[in-house]
Residue, then its C-alpha position, 0 to 999 in steps of 0.5 A: x149320855x147319862x145311861x152310858x155313863x152309868x153303865x160304865x161306872x156301875x156295871x155290877x149294880x145295873x146288872x143286879x137290878x136288871x136281873x131282878x126283872x123289875x124296872x120300878x118307877x115307884x121303888x116299892x118296899x118289896x123291890x127294895x127288900x129284894x135288891x138289898x139282898x142282891x146288892x153287895x153292901x160294899x157297893x157305893x150305891x147300896x145305901x141309895x136304894x137304887x132302881x132303874x126307871x122305865x127308861x133304864x136310868x139308874x135313880x135314887x130310891x127310898x122313903x122320899x117317894x112319898x114327897x109331894x115334889x116332882x119325880x126328878x127331885x124325888x129320884x135324881x139320876x145317879x152320877x159317879x163321884x169321880x168323872x169328867x161329866x160329873x166335874x163339868x156339871x158341878x163346875x157349871x152349877x157352882x159358877x152359875x150360882x156365883x160360887x155360893x157354896 
């Protein structure tokens, strides 16, 4: 579900990342340089240093790859800012923590 949602919301960005021929789990600096040259600066994902993981999920990259936390925390999956699934997830977690912010 997440991959299809991402493909619908970010088709150009995914196409660019796939064209680079790298599905990078550790989001190396070389990969970041390559994709920064290819990705449009007007893309909403440009500053997130996105990459495709081994399963094809679009994730946030960047300097946090060196942190001593789990992979999912270091590189969360990217959701579109406006979308039904995103709204449902935010609403669920907001209610789960009793509307604390």
